[in-house]
C-alpha positions as CSV (number, residue, x, y, z in Angstrom):
1,M,0.0,0.0,0.0
2,D,2.9,2.4,0.8
3,D,4.2,1.8,-2.7
4,F,0.8,2.7,-4.2
5,L,0.6,5.9,-2.2
6,A,4.3,6.8,-3.1
7,T,3.5,6.4,-6.8
8,N,0.5,8.6,-6.4
9,R,2.5,11.2,-4.5
10,D,5.0,11.4,-7.4
11,H,2.1,12.0,-9.8
12,W,0.6,14.7,-7.6
13,D,4.0,16.4,-7.3
14,E,3.9,16.7,-11.1
15,M,0.3,18.0,-11.0
16,A,1.2,20.6,-8.5
17,E,3.8,21.9,-11.0
18,L,1.4,21.8,-13.9
19,H,-2.0,22.8,-12.6
20,P,-1.4,26.4,-11.5
21,G,-0.6,27.4,-15.1
22,T,-3.7,25.8,-16.6
23,E,-6.9,27.5,-17.8
24,F,-8.9,25.0,-15.7
25,Y,-7.6,26.4,-12.4
26,D,-7.4,30.0,-13.7
27,V,-5.1,31.2,-10.9
28,E,-5.1,34.7,-12.4
29,S,-8.8,35.2,-11.7
30,F,-8.3,33.8,-8.2
31,V,-5.5,36.2,-7.5
32,G,-7.8,39.0,-8.7
33,G,-10.3,38.1,-6.1
34,E,-12.5,35.3,-7.5
35,T,-13.4,32.3,-5.4
36,S,-12.5,28.8,-6.5
37,L,-15.4,27.3,-4.6
38,M,-18.5,26.0,-6.3
39,D,-21.9,27.4,-5.2
40,L,-22.8,24.0,-3.8
41,E,-20.3,23.9,-0.9
42,R,-20.7,27.7,-0.3
43,E,-24.4,27.3,0.1
44,E,-24.3,24.1,2.1
45,L,-21.8,25.4,4.6
46,A,-23.0,29.0,4.7
47,D,-24.6,28.5,8.2
48,V,-21.4,27.2,9.8
49,V,-18.6,29.2,8.2
50,D,-18.0,32.6,9.6
51,D,-15.2,34.8,11.1
52,D,-15.0,32.5,14.1
53,T,-14.7,29.2,12.3
54,S,-11.7,27.0,12.2
55,L,-11.6,24.8,9.1
56,L,-9.4,21.8,8.2
57,H,-9.1,21.1,4.5
58,L,-8.0,17.5,3.8
59,Q,-6.2,16.8,0.5
60,C,-6.0,20.5,-0.4
61,H,-3.8,20.2,-3.5
62,F,-2.2,23.7,-4.0
63,G,-4.6,25.5,-1.8
64,M,-7.0,27.5,-3.8
65,D,-10.2,26.2,-2.1
66,T,-8.5,26.4,1.3
67,L,-7.6,30.1,0.7
68,S,-11.1,30.7,-0.7
69,W,-12.5,29.6,2.7
70,A,-10.1,32.0,4.3
71,R,-11.6,34.7,2.2
72,E,-15.0,33.6,3.5
73,G,-13.8,34.4,7.0
74,A,-12.5,31.0,8.3
75,T,-9.1,30.4,9.8
76,V,-7.9,27.5,7.7
77,T,-5.4,24.7,7.7
78,G,-4.8,22.8,4.4
79,I,-3.0,19.5,4.3
80,D,-1.6,17.5,1.4
81,F,0.9,14.7,0.9
82,S,2.7,16.5,-2.0
83,S,5.6,18.7,-0.9
84,K,5.3,20.7,-4.2
85,A,1.6,21.3,-3.6
86,I,2.2,22.6,-0.1
87,E,5.1,24.8,-1.3
88,T,2.9,26.3,-4.1
89,A,0.0,26.8,-1.6
90,R,2.2,28.9,0.7
91,E,3.4,30.9,-2.3
92,L,-0.1,31.5,-3.4
93,R,-1.2,32.5,0.1
94,D,1.6,35.1,0.2
95,E,0.7,36.4,-3.3
96,V,-2.9,37.1,-2.4
97,G,-2.0,38.7,0.9
98,I,-3.6,36.3,3.4
99,D,-1.7,36.2,6.7
100,E,0.0,33.0,7.7
101,E,-2.0,32.9,11.0
102,R,-5.2,32.8,9.0
103,A,-4.0,30.1,6.5
104,R,-1.4,27.5,7.1
105,F,-0.4,24.5,5.0
106,V,1.0,21.3,6.3
107,E,2.6,18.5,4.3
108,S,1.3,15.1,5.5
109,N,-0.1,11.8,4.4
110,L,-3.7,11.9,5.5
111,Y,-3.5,8.8,7.6
112,E,-0.5,10.1,9.5
113,L,-2.0,13.5,10.2
114,P,-3.1,12.8,13.9
115,A,0.7,12.5,14.7
116,V,1.4,15.8,13.0
117,L,-1.4,18.1,14.1
118,D,-2.7,18.7,17.7
119,D,-5.6,21.0,16.9
120,A,-9.4,20.4,16.7
121,Y,-11.6,22.2,14.1
122,D,-15.1,23.4,13.8
123,V,-15.3,22.2,10.2
124,V,-13.5,19.4,8.3
125,F,-13.9,19.8,4.6
126,T,-13.0,17.8,1.5
127,S,-14.0,18.1,-2.1
128,Y,-14.0,16.8,-5.7
129,G,-11.8,13.9,-6.7
130,V,-10.0,13.2,-3.5
131,I,-11.4,10.1,-1.7
132,F,-10.7,7.7,-4.5
133,W,-7.0,8.3,-3.9
134,L,-7.5,6.7,-0.4
135,P,-7.4,2.9,0.0
136,D,-9.0,2.8,3.5
137,L,-12.2,4.8,4.2
138,T,-12.5,3.4,7.8
139,R,-9.2,5.1,8.7
140,W,-10.2,8.2,6.7
141,A,-13.4,8.6,8.7
142,E,-11.5,8.1,12.0
143,V,-9.2,11.0,11.0
144,V,-12.2,13.2,10.3
145,D,-13.7,12.4,13.7
146,H,-10.3,12.9,15.4
147,F,-10.0,16.5,14.2
148,L,-13.6,17.6,14.7
149,T,-14.6,19.5,17.8
150,P,-17.8,18.2,19.6
151,G,-20.7,19.7,17.7
152,G,-18.4,20.3,14.7
153,T,-19.3,19.7,11.0
154,F,-17.8,17.4,8.4
155,Y,-18.7,18.3,4.8
156,M,-17.7,16.7,1.5
157,A,-18.6,17.5,-2.0
158,E,-17.4,14.8,-4.3
159,I,-17.5,13.1,-7.7
160,H,-20.3,10.5,-7.5
161,P,-18.9,7.0,-7.6
162,F,-21.2,6.0,-10.5
163,F,-19.8,8.9,-12.5
164,G,-16.3,7.9,-11.4
165,M,-16.7,4.4,-12.8
166,S,-18.1,5.6,-16.2
167,E,-16.4,6.7,-19.4
168,E,-17.4,8.5,-22.5
169,V,-20.7,7.8,-24.2
170,G,-20.3,5.6,-27.3
171,E,-21.8,5.9,-30.7
172,D,-24.7,3.8,-29.4
173,D,-25.4,6.5,-26.8
174,W,-24.6,4.1,-23.9
175,I,-22.3,5.2,-21.1
176,R,-19.5,2.6,-20.7
177,L,-18.7,1.3,-17.2
178,P,-15.1,-0.1,-17.3
179,Y,-14.4,0.4,-13.6
180,D,-15.7,-1.2,-10.4
181,Y,-18.3,0.8,-8.4
182,S,-16.5,-0.2,-5.2
183,G,-13.7,-2.5,-4.2
184,D,-10.7,-3.1,-2.0
185,E,-8.3,-3.6,-4.9
186,P,-6.9,-0.5,-6.6
187,M,-7.7,0.4,-10.1
188,V,-4.4,0.7,-12.1
189,V,-4.8,3.8,-14.3
190,D,-2.3,4.8,-16.9
191,E,-3.2,8.0,-18.7
192,E,-1.4,10.8,-20.4
193,G,-2.0,14.4,-19.5
194,S,-4.2,15.7,-16.7
195,Y,-7.9,16.5,-16.3
196,A,-6.7,20.1,-16.3
197,D,-4.7,19.8,-19.4
198,E,-5.2,16.7,-21.5
199,E,-2.2,17.5,-23.8
200,A,0.3,18.0,-20.9
201,A,3.5,16.0,-20.9
202,V,3.4,13.9,-17.7
203,Q,6.2,11.5,-16.6
204,Q,4.3,9.7,-13.8
205,T,1.3,8.5,-15.8
206,Q,0.4,5.5,-13.8
207,T,-1.7,5.9,-10.6
208,Y,-3.6,3.7,-8.2
209,E,-7.2,4.6,-7.4
210,W,-10.0,3.2,-5.3
211,N,-13.7,3.8,-6.1
212,H,-15.8,3.9,-3.0
213,G,-19.6,3.4,-3.1
214,V,-22.0,5.8,-1.5
215,G,-22.8,3.2,1.2
216,D,-19.1,2.8,1.9
217,V,-18.8,6.5,2.6
218,V,-21.8,6.8,4.8
219,T,-21.1,3.6,6.7
220,A,-17.5,4.7,7.4
221,L,-18.6,8.1,8.8
222,V,-21.4,6.5,11.0
223,D,-18.9,3.8,12.3
224,A,-16.5,6.6,13.3
225,G,-19.3,8.1,15.5
226,L,-20.6,10.9,13.3
227,E,-24.2,11.6,12.7
228,V,-25.0,12.1,9.0
229,E,-27.4,15.0,8.4
230,Y,-27.8,14.3,4.7
231,L,-26.5,12.8,1.5
232,R,-27.5,14.6,-1.7
233,E,-27.0,13.6,-5.4
234,F,-26.8,16.0,-8.3
235,Q,-27.0,15.6,-12.1
236,K,-24.2,18.0,-12.7
237,S,-20.4,17.9,-12.7
238,T,-17.5,20.2,-11.9
239,Y,-15.8,19.2,-15.1
240,K,-16.4,17.9,-18.6
241,R,-16.2,14.1,-18.6
242,F,-18.3,13.2,-21.6
243,D,-18.5,14.6,-25.1
244,G,-21.8,16.5,-25.4
245,M,-21.6,18.0,-21.9
246,V,-22.4,21.7,-21.8
247,E,-21.1,24.2,-19.2
248,G,-23.8,26.4,-17.7
249,D,-23.4,30.0,-16.6
250,D,-23.1,28.6,-13.0
251,G,-19.9,26.8,-13.9
252,W,-21.5,23.3,-13.8
253,W,-21.3,20.8,-16.6
254,R,-24.4,18.8,-17.6
255,L,-25.7,16.4,-20.2
256,P,-28.5,18.4,-21.8
257,D,-30.0,15.4,-23.7
258,G,-29.6,12.8,-20.9
259,P,-29.1,10.2,-19.7
260,E,-30.0,11.5,-16.2
261,I,-27.3,10.1,-13.9
262,P,-25.7,11.2,-10.6
263,M,-22.5,13.1,-11.2
264,T,-21.9,14.8,-7.8
265,L,-22.8,14.1,-4.2
266,S,-22.6,16.0,-1.0
267,V,-22.5,14.6,2.5
268,R,-22.8,16.6,5.7
269,A,-22.3,15.1,9.2
270,T,-21.8,16.3,12.8
271,K,-19.8,15.1,15.7
272,P,-22.1,14.6,18.7
273,E,-21.6,16.9,21.7
274,G,-19.7,15.1,24.5
275,N,-17.8,12.9,22.1
């Protein structure tokens, strides 16, 4: 398992070099004051994120969403296992003028984080394309619970596992499903480029990924002691996965002519008082 994660880390070190310069991430607009957050997570966390909120962002990549939450008023900590991503996040923080006391970035494997950080947080946040890099959801949920204050909120917005197992629509208009919906064994993926730049030259093309079903996610959180408030599914995506998808004025991608399938999910849970 350590070899799988080390290979993935090499890949994400490359992505942290590549992604800040892509149109997909549009760092220029972010530096100019735009948020990188989608309306979904901003609306679903609007009642808990304010100037007194402490927020832990797991698997933060190079920190745009973390810093966007700082702009929303939270005091934030972003963690990622890529040293290059953390270096870039700190540079971006300084470029946009957010104080280090308001936004800090820590390099750590997610599973090792309890040995690295001592703090507890009002909100633990994660989003879009992160949990399928994790082999063990039980330990993931335990990390989430570890860092939440009693009464605190866990929130995730994520690519729906059905969407994650699917590939482009064929000439027969059927969506192809080449990957498992859920499983313990990693999917070995070998792809050129990146979702942010399909033509990019990438050295570490092979990665290991784990698709986790909706039931796996909810069960892991419940077993860790959290109380799930809701799970919601949406027929829209943060990125263009299929030919024919159209981007709306709201920044979401949709299949205008169907089929109607879940592409995004959100989960919100709380840590009971006294735990």
